[in-house]
N, C-alpha and C positions, 0 to 999 in steps of 0.2 A: 325620521324613520322610527316606527314603533319597536318595542323590545324584541318581539318575535322575529320581525324581518331582519333586525340588526343581528340577532343571534345566528340566523341562517346565513346572512351575508358574511359574518366573521368566519364561520366554518368553511365557507366556499373560498374565501380569501386565503385561509390557511392551507387548504388543499392545493390551490393554484401556486402558492409560494413554494410548497414542497415539490410540485411537479416541475416548476421552472428550475429549481435546484438540481433535479435529476437530469435535466437537459444539458448540463455542463459536462457530463461524463458519457462514456460509451454506453449505448451505440450512437447517440446523436452527436456527442462531442461538440457542443456549441459553447465555446469558451466565454463569450459575452454573458451567457446566462449566469455564470458564477459571480459576475459583478452586480447582478440584480438580486441574487438570492438572499443575502443578509438583510437588505433593505426591505424586500417583500415580506420576509419573516417578521421584522419589527412592525411593519405596516399592518400585517394580519393579526398580530398578537397584542396590539396596543390596548392594554387593560390592566387591572390590578394583578399583582403577581400570581395569585392562584388561578385566575382565569387565563392569564398569559401562559402559564404552564400547560393548561389543558389545550389551548389553541396551538402552542408550540409542539405539543405531543401529536396533534393532528397533522401539522405541517411536516414534522419529522417522519410520521408514518407514511404520508404521501410520497415523501422522498425515498425513504429506505425500502419500503415495500415494492417500489417500482425499480429502483436502481439495483437492488439485490435479488430480483426475481430469478436470477440464474441459479439460485440455490434449489429451485424446483426441478432443475435438470438432473440432480443427483438420483441415480436409478435405484432408490430404496423407497418403495411405496410407504407412504405415511410419514416416515422419518424426514423426507424432504420438505413436506408441508410444515411439520413441527419445527424443523430447523429454520425455515424461512420466516415463520411467524416469530419464533423466539429471538433470532438474530435481529430482524428488522424492528421488532418491538423494543428490544433492549437498546438498540442504537437510537431509537426515537426519543429516548429519555434525555439525550444530550442537548438537542436543540430546544427541548421543552425547558430544561434547566437554564439554558442560555437566555431564552426569552424572559423567563421569570426573573432572573438575576438582573438583566438590563432594565426592565421596567420597575423593579424594586429600587434601583439606584437612580431612576429618572427624577430629576428635580422639579416635579410638577405632577399634575393629574394625568395619568396615562390615557384615560378615555377621551380627553380633549388634547391629544398630543400636538396636533398642528398648531392650535392657538397658543399652547404653552411654549412650544419651540419658537414661535414668532415673537413672543414676549420676553424670551430669555436674553441674557447677556451673551455676547459672542463667546466669551471664555467658558461659560456654562455649556454651550452647544459643543464647543471644541472638546471639552473634558468628557462630556457624556458620549460623544461619537468615538473618541479614543478608547474609552472604557468598554464600549460594545465590541470594538475590534480586538482589544486585549482579551476580553472574555471569550470571544470566538476561538482564539488560539488556545486559550486554557481548556476550552471544551474539547477541541480536537486532540490536544495533548493527553488529556485524561482518557479519552476514548481509545487512544493508542497504547494505553498503559494498564488500565484497570482490567482485572481478570485475564492476565497475559496480553491484553490489548487487541484492538482491531483497527490498525492504522490504514484504513481503506478509503479511497476517494476523498482525500483532504481537499478543501476548497482551493488552496493554492496549487494542488496537483493538476487541476484542470488547465493550467497555463503553460503546460510543457512546451507547446509549439511557439510561444513567445519567448524566444531564446534570451533576449536581453534581460528580461525580468526573471526568467528561470534560473539564470546564473547566480542570482542572489543566494540560492541554496548552498553555494560553496561557503557562505559565511554564516547562515542561520539555519540551514536545513529547509525543507519544503514549507514548514510552518511559517517561516518568514514571509514567504509569498502569500500565504493565507492572511497574514496581518495586513499586507498592502491591499489585497483585494477587499477584505472585510471593511477596512476603514474607508476606502474609496466608495464602497457601496453605501455605508451609513451616511457619509458626507453628502452623497447625492440625494439621499432621502431627506436630510435636513433642508437642503436647497429646495427640494420639491414642496415640502410642507410650508415653508415660508412664502414661496411663490404662490401657492394656492391660497394662503391666508390673505395676502395683499392683492391678489387678483391681477397682478401684473409682474412682468419680469424686468429686472434691472441688474446691471453688472455687480452691484454691491452684494447681491445674494450669493455670488460665487465665493465670497469670503469664507463661507463654511467649508469650502474645498481646499483652503490653504494648507491645513495640516495634512490631509491625505495626499495632496499634490506634492508637498515637500517630501513626504515619505516615499512617494512614487519616484521622485527625481533622485533621491538617495539610492533607492533600489536599482534604478536604471543606470545610475553612475557606477555603482559597484559591479553591476552585471556587465556593463561595457568594459570596465577595467579588467574583469576576469576574462572576458573574450579577447582582450588585447594581449594577454599574457601568453607567450608562446609555450606550446607543449614541449616537453623534453625531447631531445634529439632522437629521431627514430633510428634504432639499431637493427631493424629487420621486421619481420612479420611472422606470425604463426598461422599456418594453414590448418584449419579445424573443420573436420567433417562432423556435422551434427545430425544424429539419426532421430527422425520423428516417426515413430511407428503407428501412431493414432490407434492404439489398441483400445477397444471399448472397455469402460470400467467394469461392466458385467463380466467380461472375460478375465480381467485382472483378479476379480474376486472369486471366480469359479475355479479355485485351485484343485478341486478334487475331480475335475473332468480331464482325463488324460488326452483326449482328442483335441479339445480347444487349447490346452496348454502346449501340446506338441506343435500345433499350428502357430501358436504365438512364438515359440522358440524358433521355428523355421523362418518365420517372418523377420525376426530380429537378425538371424544369420544372413538371410538374403540381402537385407538392407545394409548390413555391415560389410558384406562382400562388395556391394556397389560402392560403399564409402571408401574402403581400402583401395579399390581400383583407381580412385581419384588421387592417390598418393598424398594423403594428408600427413601433417606432423602429429596430429592428435585426433583420436576418434572418441567421440562422446556419446554416451547413451543417457537417456533421461532417467528420472526417478521411476522406480517400479518397473524396470526393464525386463528382468529375468524371471521366468516362472520358477517355482520350486522344483529342484532337480529330482526330488524323490518321486514325482508323479510322471517323469519322463523315462524313455528308454535309455538306459545308461550308455549302451554301446553307441547309439546314434548321437547322443550328446558329445561323447568323447570324440567321435569321428568328425562331426561338423565343427565343433570348437577347435579341434586340431587343425583342420583345413584353414580356418580363419586365422588362427594364431601363427601358422606357418607363413602366410602372406604378410601378417603384421610384423613378424620377426625379420623377414627379408627386406622389408621397406623401412624398418625402424620407427614404427608408429607407436606412440604412447597411447594409453587408454585411460579415460575416466568414466567409470561405469557406476550407475546406481545399483546398489545391492543391499539386501537385508543382512546385517551381521549380528553377532551376539557377543556380549561380554558377561561372563558369570551367569549364563543362561538368561540374560536380559536382552531382548531383541532391540536393534537400533536400525533406524532408517539412515543408510549410510551412502557415501560415495568413496570409491576406491581408486587409487592411482596405480596402474599396472605398467611396469616397464615393457619395452618391446620384446625382450628376450624371454620373459617369464610366461608361465602358463597360469591362466586365471583359475582353472579347476584345480591345478596342483597346489596353488598357494592360498586358496580361499579359506581352507580350514585353519591353517596356521596364521593367516592374516599378517604376513610379514611386510606388507606394503603400507605406505601412508594411507590412512583412511579417516574420513571425517564423519562423525555421527551428528545427525540433526539435533539442534538444541531447542528450537521454538516449535513445540509440538502443537498440532491442531486439536483443540478440544472436541471430544466425541468422534474424532476421526482417527487420532493416533493415541489418545489417552482419555481416560474417563475420570474426572475429578470425584473424589470420595468413593471410588469403586471398592476400596477395602472395607469401608464402613457400610456401603450399600451395594452389595454384589450384583443385584439385579440391573444396575445401571450399565454393566458391561455389555448387555444386549443391545445398547444404543450405539455402540461403536462398531462400524462395519469392518474396520481393519484390525484393531486390537490395541493392547497397552504396550507402547514402545517406551524405552528408556531415553532420557535426555543425554545428549552428548556432553563432553567435558569442555570443549573450547575450540578455538580456531586451529586449523591445520593448513600449512603451506605445502602445496604440491609443486615440487621442483622437477621440471622436464628438461633441464639443460638450457634450451633456447629461451625459456620463459618460466615464470612462476605464477601460480594462481591459488586463490582460496575459493572453496566451494561454499555456497549457501543453497539449501534445499527447500523446494516448494515455496511456501509463503514467507520464508525467511527473507526473501528479497524485498518485501514490503516493510520490513522492520528496520528503520534507519540505524539503530544502534548496533545491530548485528553486522550489517555491511560495513559500518564505520570501523568496527573492531577487526573485521576480516581484511580490510584494505590496508595492511601494514606496508611500510615503505618499500619492502622487497617485492611485493605482489604487483605483477604487471597487469592483470585483469581479474575481475571477479567472474565466477562461473556459477550459474544457477541451473540446477537440475530440477525439473518440476513435472507434475502430472496434472494438467488442467482437464484431463479427460473426464474427471468427476462431473463436469458441468456441460458435457456435450459440445455442440457447436453454438455456444451462446456468446453473448457479449462479455462474459466474465473474463475471457482470455485477453481482450484488449484493455479492460479495466486493470487486470493484473499486470500486464506488460507496461502500461503507461505509469502505473504506480511504482513499479520496479525501476523504470528508467531514471527516476530521480536519484537513485543510489549512484549512478554513473556520474551525475552532475555533482552531487554532494562530496564525492570522494575523488573527483577528477581522474577516474579510472574507467576503462571500458568494462561493460557488463555483457557477458556472453550467456545466452539463454538456450537451453536444450529442453524441449517440451515433448511429452508423449503426444499431446494434442494442443495446439495453440500457437503462440507467437515465438517461433524459433528463429534465431538470428543473433545480432549483437547491437548494442547501443554504445555510441561514442561518448566522449567526455562532455558533449554539449546536449545530450539527451536525444540524439537523432538515431533512428532505427536504420540498420543496414542488413542486407541479406535475407529479408523477410519476403517470401514469395507467396503468391496467391494460387489457389485458396489456402488460407492459413491453417485450415483444419485437415489438410490432406496428409497422406503418408508420403514419406520420401526422405531424401538426404539433402541437407543444406550445407554447402561448402563455403566457408567465409575466410577472409584474410584479415586477421586482427593485428594491428600494428603493435610492435613491442618497442618500448622506448627506454632510453638509458636511465638506469636507476642509480641510487635509491630514489623513490618518488617522494617529493616534498608534500607533507600533509596540507590539506586545506584548512582554513580557519575553522570550519565546522568539525573537521576531524580532531583538531586540537582542543576545541572548547565544548563540543557536544551540543546538547539541546538546551543551551543556556537561555535562549530567547523563550522557548516554550515554557520551561519551568519558571522563568522569571515572570511570565504572564500569569501562571497559576499562583505564584506568590503575591503578585500585585492584586489579584482578585481576592485572595484571602485577607490582605490588608484592608482593601476597600470594604469588604464585608464586615470586618471587625469595627471599622470606623463608623459604618452605617448603624450597626447594632448599638454602639456606644452613644451615637447621636440620638437614636430612638429612645434609649433609656433615659438620657438627659432630658429630652423633650417631655417624656412621660412624667418624670419626677417634677419638672417645672409646672406641668399642668396640675399635678396633684397638690403642689404647694400653693398654686394660685386658687385652687378650689377650697382651700381651708379658710 
């Protein structure tokens, strides 16, 4: 194949690799595609490190520009396109760096990888395959941490429905599953290359799968052990009414229009009336539920809220409502626990109840970096500059205790891990996925969040303005989700309450030890490679004298 045709072929292969990677996540949710993705990325980027980086960037772009296309649903003309391009382009750097790193460490000539692999010693193939898998986990770990992090659609996260392997997350977090999938994929590629080179298949080729198979067996063994461990004794259940108003994002932002905000308020009151009529223990509103009261008719607000609160008091219903609060004139995106006998309007100003303020803010959605130095950047934030909250808050409702995580905080493992203290019976997420219309973002978000239930062995209840409202059990299974998921209505769920205190999982006790261990391992490998290159260069110079 001449250079021009090979160039075209390489770029096509890179694009195909990225598209197959996207197939592993919603809306297609084809889990086997995840086991192909790393292998296809290496196959497509087999070249010297600089070229591998460029091809990896193309593969990453094919993946992220397709899987994150829901950013285009944000109803802000121009900003949605800028956000889509910026986020997808930034994320594409990670697979590019991964490809360059793997081929930089390849013990041979990358352009003839198949022949080089066939000629390698088994230990070399095993070591390089393991290195590629470790580097994949390091790549995802850094993507979830750098610039506040974007821990979205991890490779292992696609395996949620394979419960036996998903339970590994109780020990390692979801990135432990990424390690299993990545090594299995690279091991399969090594087998394929050797098979192609010798033009025949023989059982000895499967030796390259020994390492990945051993890791898979360990993962399945730990997963099965976790599944065999009984949950704590059930001491009752909590009946929760989850209000999903499905208010369009344009209405949420149009706070200066008294008509649309009055309709929004009435809609929330009507749904809440329906919810209270079902006699729940807890009534939950999603993030961004209430319109600003200053734009409403005060008498009507007092009257309608009074009617609702009378019924709430009579039935003893607790409330967790999403509300904007302020501390020292700094606004916070918050959740408030209101007892049955208290008036929300009467206590909102004093804020005498437990309230949790969101800590992990969305860049350009809730805060603008460097906005003090560059004030014009504030125009890029459709919501405004919110302040960060101080820490976890436990909401005690007598029958059960919960900790709230708001919006995208449920995709950040460390926040959920800290929130799931031994006294907490379930995690509660209030979110507003209405930013992204009726897109596949809602399922990507929900399936990413479901791993928090597995990692912490605690149910996760989700109340969305628009999206996947319901609850996830300790095994990552969804309950109470009704179709169509984007519709308005009230979901009533019964969440089991188990005897506490709840024993922490290995992952809760140890944190992201595996992920950062992989980052450290990559750093050590890189330093060893640099030292070896310097030594070889010095030897070559000495020989030339």
